[in-house]
C-alpha positions in Angstrom: -0.1 -0.3 0.0 1.1 3.6 -1.0 1.2 6.1 2.0 1.0 9.6 1.1 1.9 11.7 4.3 1.1 15.6 4.5 2.7 16.7 7.8 0.8 14.3 9.8 -2.3 13.5 7.9 -1.7 10.1 6.0 -3.7 9.6 3.5 -4.1 5.3 2.0 -4.0 6.1 -1.7 -5.5 2.1 -2.3 -8.3 2.6 -0.3 -9.7 5.6 -0.7 -9.7 3.6 -5.1 -10.8 0.4 -4.1 -14.1 1.9 -2.0 -14.8 4.7 -5.2 -14.8 0.9 -7.6 -16.7 -0.9 -5.3 -19.7 1.6 -4.4 -22.4 1.8 -7.2 -24.5 4.1 -8.8 -28.1 3.6 -7.4 -31.1 5.7 -6.8 -33.5 6.3 -3.7 -35.9 5.1 -5.2 -37.5 3.1 -8.3 -39.4 3.4 -10.3 -42.5 2.2 -8.9 -41.6 4.3 -6.4 -41.5 7.5 -9.3 -44.1 6.5 -11.5 -46.4 7.2 -8.2 -44.4 10.6 -7.6 -45.3 12.1 -11.3 -48.7 10.6 -10.7 -49.8 12.0 -7.0 -47.8 15.5 -8.2 -50.1 14.9 -12.0 -53.2 14.9 -9.0 -51.6 18.3 -7.3 -50.9 20.6 -10.4 -54.3 19.7 -11.9 -55.9 20.7 -8.2 -54.3 24.2 -8.2 -55.0 25.1 -11.7 -58.8 23.8 -10.9 -59.1 26.5 -7.6 -57.1 29.4 -10.7 -59.9 31.7 -11.3 -63.2 33.0 -10.8 -62.0 36.8 -10.2 -63.5 39.7 -11.2 -61.6 42.5 -13.7 -63.4 45.0 -11.1 -62.3 45.2 -7.9 -65.8 46.2 -6.2 -67.5 43.7 -8.5 -68.5 40.4 -6.1 -68.6 37.4 -8.6 -70.6 33.7 -6.1 -68.2 31.8 -9.2 -65.5 32.1 -5.8 -67.9 29.4 -3.5 -67.9 27.0 -6.2 -67.9 23.2 -5.6 -65.0 23.1 -8.2 -63.1 25.3 -6.0 -64.5 24.9 -2.2 -64.8 20.8 -2.8 -63.5 19.1 -6.2 -59.8 21.7 -5.8 -59.1 21.1 -2.4 -59.7 17.2 -2.4 -57.1 16.1 -5.5 -54.2 18.5 -3.3 -54.7 16.8 -0.6 -54.9 13.4 -2.5 -51.6 14.4 -3.7 -49.3 14.4 -0.9 -51.4 11.2 0.2 -49.8 9.6 -3.0 -46.7 11.5 -2.8 -46.3 10.1 0.4 -47.6 6.7 -0.4 -44.5 7.5 -3.0 -41.5 7.7 -0.6 -42.9 5.2 2.2 -42.8 2.4 -1.0 -39.8 0.0 -0.3 -38.6 -0.5 -3.7 -38.6 -3.9 -5.8 -35.0 -6.1 -5.5 -34.0 -7.0 -8.5 -33.5 -11.0 -8.1 -31.9 -11.2 -12.1 -28.7 -9.9 -10.9 -27.9 -11.5 -8.0 -27.9 -15.0 -10.5 
């Protein structure tokens, strides 16, 4: 093994190279997790899009459209469902790939 010493600091060069070779570049989540994350993100985006609008150009005129079923019930429910899907996607264990072990 080869060591370098710089003012009392010893560095093992061979051990560092072996450690870099042994570590694999793997993703934290599996493919299923990312699919569920995208579905949850789409639900959240659709919910916020449904919440938008309904305003009036004139600030002196009241528009009852802001209290419609779509903005009060449907959109917030979609956003909460989207966040629930996100939590599920994070907690979901990725499937083990059996083909790499054989």
